[in-house]
Every structure is written in structure tokens, then in C-alpha cells.
C-alpha angles and dihedrals in degrees: 000000000000126000092254092053090050091051092049090049090049092052091048090052091049094048093045091055092045091052091057095054126096114242095253091053093044090058088060096055104027093109093062114103102187130053094237093056092046091050092049092050090051090051089051091052102042112016097061115118096227123148093247092056091049091051092048092051091048091050091053092048095048095047095047112122131184119221116256115269096019111140117234 
């Protein structure tokens, strides 16, 4: 794989990750120019095991509801 192909693949990875982000999250990581830096920043923001993240996840879990008539 040539250097040019590697750069193109890197940009594609960066853009693919950016396309999957919500606008408020994208604002937090828009200054990142390579996929690895962007991924590390996302981990710093959302993979921490802080109390607030745990509470938020529990709230999502406890308020989850299935639609009526959906088979299990």
C-alpha cells in the first residue's frame, strides 16, 4: 500500500466516524485531523467511568420500554 493510499484510507476512516456523530458531539471533536486522535477524544469524553455517566446509563436502562405487541 502506497503512502497516498494510506492517506486516503485515513481520511475515509475519519469522515466515516464524523458522519456517525450527532452535531453536539461533532463540535467537540471537529478539530481532530486523524481518526486515531478523534477516537481517543471520543473515549475521553464518553468512556470514563464517572458517577454521572453511570447514572445516565442507569436512567436509560430503567426507562427503556418495548412497544406493545412486540414479540420477545
